[in-house]
KEFIMI-617054 format. One line per field, with one value per residue (C-alpha): residue number from 0; residue in three letters; x, y, z. Coordinates in steps of 0.02 Angstrom, whole numbers, plus 50000, padded with zeros to 5 digits. Each point is the difference from the previous one (the first is absolute). Layout:
N
pos NUM;...
code ala;...
c1 X;...
c2 Y;...
c3 Z;...
END
This chain:
352
pos 0;1;2;3;4;5;6;7;8;9;10;11;12;13;14;15;16;17;18;19;20;21;22;23;24;25;26;27;28;29;30;31;32;33;34;35;36;37;38;39;40;41;42;43;44;45;46;47;48;49;50;51;52;53;54;55;56;57;58;59;60;61;62;63;64;65;66;67;68;69;70;71;72;73;74;75;76;77;78;79;80;81;82;83;84;85;86;87;88;89;90;91;92;93;94;95;96;97;98;99;100;101;102;103;104;105;106;107;108;109;110;111;112;113;114;115;116;117;118;119;120;121;122;123;124;125;126;127;128;129;130;131;132;133;134;135;136;137;138;139;140;141;142;143;144;145;146;147;148;149;150;151;152;153;154;155;156;157;158;159;160;161;162;163;164;165;166;167;168;169;170;171;172;173;174;175;176;177;178;179;180;181;182;183;184;185;186;187;188;189;190;191;192;193;194;195;196;197;198;199;200;201;202;203;204;205;206;207;208;209;210;211;212;213;214;215;216;217;218;219;220;221;222;223;224;225;226;227;228;229;230;231;232;233;234;235;236;237;238;239;240;241;242;243;244;245;246;247;248;249;250;251;252;253;254;255;256;257;258;259;260;261;262;263;264;265;266;267;268;269;270;271;272;273;274;275;276;277;278;279;280;281;282;283;284;285;286;287;288;289;290;291;292;293;294;295;296;297;298;299;300;301;302;303;304;305;306;307;308;309;310;311;312;313;314;315;316;317;318;319;320;321;322;323;324;325;326;327;328;329;330;331;332;333;334;335;336;337;338;339;340;341;342;343;344;345;346;347;348;349;350;351
code met;gly;arg;asp;ala;arg;pro;ala;thr;leu;arg;glu;val;ala;glu;ala;val;gly;cys;ser;val;ala;thr;val;ser;arg;val;leu;ala;gly;asp;arg;pro;val;gly;pro;asp;leu;ala;arg;arg;val;gln;glu;ala;ala;arg;glu;leu;gly;tyr;met;pro;asn;gln;val;ala;arg;ala;leu;arg;ser;arg;ser;thr;arg;thr;val;gly;leu;val;leu;pro;gln;ile;thr;asn;pro;phe;phe;pro;glu;leu;met;arg;ala;val;glu;his;ala;leu;his;asp;gln;gly;arg;ala;leu;leu;leu;ala;asp;ser;ala;asp;asp;pro;val;leu;glu;ala;glu;arg;val;glu;leu;leu;ile;ala;arg;gln;val;asp;gly;leu;ile;val;ala;pro;val;asp;gln;glu;arg;ser;val;pro;thr;leu;ala;lys;ala;ala;ala;arg;val;pro;val;val;leu;leu;asp;arg;ser;val;asp;ala;val;gln;ala;asp;ala;val;thr;val;asp;asn;ala;ala;gly;ile;arg;leu;leu;leu;asp;his;leu;arg;ser;gln;gly;arg;arg;arg;leu;trp;phe;leu;gly;pro;ala;gly;glu;val;ser;ala;gly;leu;glu;arg;arg;ala;ala;phe;gln;glu;trp;ala;ala;arg;tyr;ala;asp;leu;trp;arg;val;glu;leu;gly;asp;phe;ser;ile;asp;phe;gly;glu;his;ala;ala;gly;lys;ala;val;thr;ala;pro;ala;thr;leu;arg;pro;asp;ala;leu;val;cys;ala;asn;asp;leu;ile;ala;ala;gly;ala;leu;arg;arg;leu;arg;glu;leu;gly;val;glu;val;pro;gly;gln;val;ala;val;thr;gly;phe;asp;asp;ile;ala;leu;ala;ser;leu;thr;ser;pro;ala;leu;thr;thr;val;arg;gln;pro;asn;arg;glu;leu;ala;ala;glu;ala;ala;arg;met;leu;leu;ala;arg;ile;gln;gln;pro;gln;ala;ser;ala;arg;ala;val;arg;leu;thr;pro;ala;leu;val;thr;arg;gly;ser;thr;val;val;ala;arg;glu;asn;ala;ser;asp;gly;ser;arg;glu;gly;ser;arg;leu
c1 47905;49961;50183;50071;50124;50156;50111;49975;50127;50090;49892;49839;50064;50049;49826;49917;50103;50001;50187;50136;50070;50172;49935;49921;50162;50100;49881;50000;50188;50030;50152;49941;49900;49820;49867;49931;49819;50043;50106;49856;49875;50116;50034;49814;49956;50137;49934;49818;50038;50118;50153;50150;50171;50104;50148;50103;49984;50035;50158;50061;49974;50076;50130;49935;49891;49962;50047;50134;50071;50017;50111;49986;50108;49870;49815;49959;50082;49854;50114;50016;49813;49975;50142;49933;49830;50083;50101;49844;49911;50149;50012;49813;50016;50120;49879;50110;49954;50100;50064;50055;50130;50058;50184;49979;50169;50085;50124;49975;49811;50027;50098;49862;49864;50096;50027;49816;49944;50122;49936;49826;50062;49978;50048;50111;50034;49986;50097;50029;50160;50025;50184;50132;50123;49905;49874;50136;50009;49811;49975;50150;49938;49822;50056;50089;49836;49859;49983;50024;49964;50054;49872;50024;50164;50155;50140;50157;50083;49856;49978;49813;49885;49956;49879;50020;49966;50139;50020;50140;49897;49854;50106;50074;49824;49960;50162;49989;49823;50056;50141;49874;49905;50157;50041;50186;50008;49951;49989;49975;49899;50021;50025;50160;50053;50026;49831;50040;49862;50058;50183;49964;49892;50128;50146;49905;49961;50181;50066;49877;50018;50189;49982;49852;49954;50061;49971;49960;49990;49946;49896;49974;49866;49870;49853;49875;49888;50083;50171;49932;49929;50163;50113;49890;50000;50188;50016;49898;50071;50181;50111;49947;50155;49950;49813;49933;49874;49951;49986;50028;49920;50042;49817;49827;49983;50154;49931;49829;50084;50104;49846;49910;50146;50024;49816;50014;50149;49910;50120;49922;50006;50056;50034;50138;50039;49952;49973;50011;49966;50022;49876;49835;49897;49817;50046;50107;49849;49913;50133;49992;50066;49994;50170;50117;50072;50062;49873;50059;49921;49925;49899;50150;50113;49877;49967;50185;50033;49863;50071;50176;49944;49905;50152;50111;49880;50003;50189;50084;50176;49984;50112;49932;49923;49986;49867;49986;49839;49984;49908;49904;50000;49835;50000;49879;49981;50146;50120;49895;49856;49824;49965;50146;49938;49937;50101;50077;49851;50018;49855;49899;49896;49934;50133;50023
c2 51178;50115;50037;49987;49861;50105;49960;50106;50134;50028;50155;49898;49873;50140;50080;49833;49974;50183;50026;50082;49937;49994;49883;49883;49998;49955;49859;49922;50018;49924;50109;50091;49934;50055;49941;49826;50061;50135;49879;49876;50132;50065;49825;49956;50160;49972;49824;50053;50145;49898;50108;49940;50072;50077;49881;50111;50149;49890;49932;50176;50054;49846;49959;49822;49912;49855;49882;49865;49922;49810;49926;49812;49894;49886;50029;49839;49900;49967;50028;50185;50044;49913;50103;50159;49975;49982;50159;50096;49949;50049;50171;50027;49982;50149;50101;49984;49948;49885;50030;49837;49974;49838;49996;49836;49935;50133;50119;50132;49997;49998;50163;50079;49947;50066;50168;50011;49969;50127;50127;49969;50062;49838;50011;49847;49841;49815;49899;49815;50019;49914;49960;50004;50090;50086;50083;50090;50164;50022;49963;50101;50152;49977;49978;50168;50086;49910;49872;49824;49829;49841;49860;49811;50027;50093;50096;50000;50150;50120;50083;49975;49917;49821;49867;49825;49821;49886;49904;49890;49945;49959;49891;49909;49962;49919;49903;49935;49944;49910;49917;49937;49921;49909;50114;50009;50038;50181;50123;50185;50093;50189;50164;50055;50180;50104;50002;49997;49876;49878;50019;49971;49847;49925;50031;49921;49848;49979;50017;49871;49879;50000;49929;49883;49953;49845;50092;50181;50115;50178;50044;50186;50089;50119;50008;49924;49851;49972;49984;49879;49890;50002;49965;49860;49914;50014;49929;49842;49959;50021;49845;49893;50046;50185;49990;50084;49936;50180;50165;50154;50146;50181;50052;49925;50041;49896;49861;50007;49981;49856;49910;50020;49929;49855;49957;50003;49881;49881;50031;49966;50144;49982;49814;50019;50185;50124;50182;50157;50184;50167;50142;49906;50092;49946;49883;49894;49920;49968;49902;49811;49946;50156;50081;49994;50175;50141;50129;50181;50112;50125;50099;50019;50047;50133;50068;50014;50086;50128;50030;50019;50124;50106;50000;50052;50142;50062;49975;50011;50004;49842;49852;49872;49844;49822;49883;49814;49908;49814;49891;49840;49826;49938;49812;49930;49854;50037;49933;49898;49877;50072;49949;50108;50157;50146;49942;50173;50107;49993;50062;49862;50032;49920;49928;50045
c3 50934;49856;49960;49825;49956;50027;50151;50155;50044;50164;50027;49984;50126;50118;49986;50035;50157;50056;50007;49896;49835;50081;50136;49872;49902;50156;50046;49827;49978;50172;50028;50157;50148;50030;50122;49963;49990;49874;49898;49994;49944;49863;49934;50000;49908;49872;49969;49987;49885;49890;50030;49897;50046;49861;49998;49885;50116;50151;49917;49962;50180;50081;49866;50006;49870;50119;49858;49991;49842;49993;49864;49974;49884;49922;50030;49905;50139;50122;50149;49963;49985;50168;50073;49919;50081;50171;49970;49947;50160;50107;49917;50012;50189;49992;49894;49846;49823;49887;49824;49917;49863;49917;49947;49903;50063;49894;50085;49865;50025;50188;49987;49895;50122;50150;49915;49953;50179;50071;49872;50069;50169;50097;50183;49980;49903;50042;49871;49967;49896;49834;50024;50136;49885;49859;50117;50099;49901;49998;50184;50059;49904;50065;50181;49991;49953;50092;50139;49928;50075;49912;50013;49981;49907;50056;49914;50107;49917;50036;50170;50020;50125;49951;50060;49931;50047;50061;49837;50064;50150;49885;49887;50149;50063;49833;49990;50177;49962;49842;50096;50128;49854;49943;49853;49961;49812;49974;49856;50031;49868;50014;49907;49917;50025;50156;50088;50186;50045;49867;50049;50184;49968;49882;50119;50145;49894;49946;50177;50068;49854;50012;50176;49989;49821;49907;49835;49965;49850;49960;49846;49963;49899;50067;50122;49876;49970;49831;50078;50130;49862;49902;50149;50069;49831;49994;50176;49977;49828;50056;50014;50147;50100;49992;50029;50158;50125;50044;49907;50109;49907;50038;49990;49982;49814;49959;50109;49914;49831;50066;50066;49834;49901;50120;49983;49810;50008;50118;50144;50170;50123;50137;49975;49871;50014;50137;49953;50109;49966;50089;50038;50032;49870;49984;49857;50117;50083;49832;49905;49986;50119;50109;50020;50149;50011;50111;50052;49995;50133;49877;50127;50113;49854;49944;50174;50037;49833;50039;50175;49933;49867;50128;50113;49854;49954;50179;50026;49829;50075;50104;49963;49876;50077;49932;50067;49959;50040;50033;49873;50037;49925;49926;49963;49871;49883;49884;50132;50122;49990;50013;50180;50061;49913;50102;50152;50009;49953;49811;49894;49917;49846;49843;49886;49817
END
């Protein structure tokens, strides 16, 4: 087109269309209605000329940066990158960009990351809290300054919108399934500490086991493969009267570690010991055998978090809302024989 490489200006777009700079500005900002034909011509000219809006100037005018901060507790846990991607897509549909921070399961680092994002003038925060208790000061302070939505994990003492999965319902789905397979001797492998998801899953297990299990036990560590390996080894080398016929793991990483250790010890899964997880990360369909687990509705979690944040931005004084979404059971070879797999729509893939 003979132009240099610099971006076009509003004036050049206006000259190409034959209208005023103010009209072009209104069309591209989308804040005042214009005729559809004029809007189309302005947008086409802006595209053809390579016009790039000045986001800093726009933010100063609108007092909105169109950015949202997302704080996750452990980016090395595959569940959270999958959730992050769903959040990014949901925010993109609103025309908002995402700034990501990893708190590394550390409440001190969580506080620093939240402060940094607020200093960057984000329109709001979506946070998966590190701890039910130790995250309270950080989140309470943040919620008084910007719109905050809690995602996947809740903090009861903070008045903020929250969207989580029904962890208790998910655990009951797993336990009822194990009961249908004749499993009565159960160990729960979960995280220590005050993470709401871990607490809810553990409490649901204890309530169910007290009613239906012949033997039950709780082993606490963290949400890691290493802990799963350690706890599984402890379970199958315990005295015969204490050995389980099923390991109920609080997430898929713990379950993957348990499966690996059981394989090393020559324990048949599911023949001697069944294993279940929670989350349905991609790894769950690739273990050997593939993992029975609970699928979290990541897209729905993310979409609801984005909707709640937008509503909070628009109505900052509205009462806080809490939404719980329903998870789904996915049965695979770690609890049932191969011919029964995929009966409920589970993902099948190559096995490691």
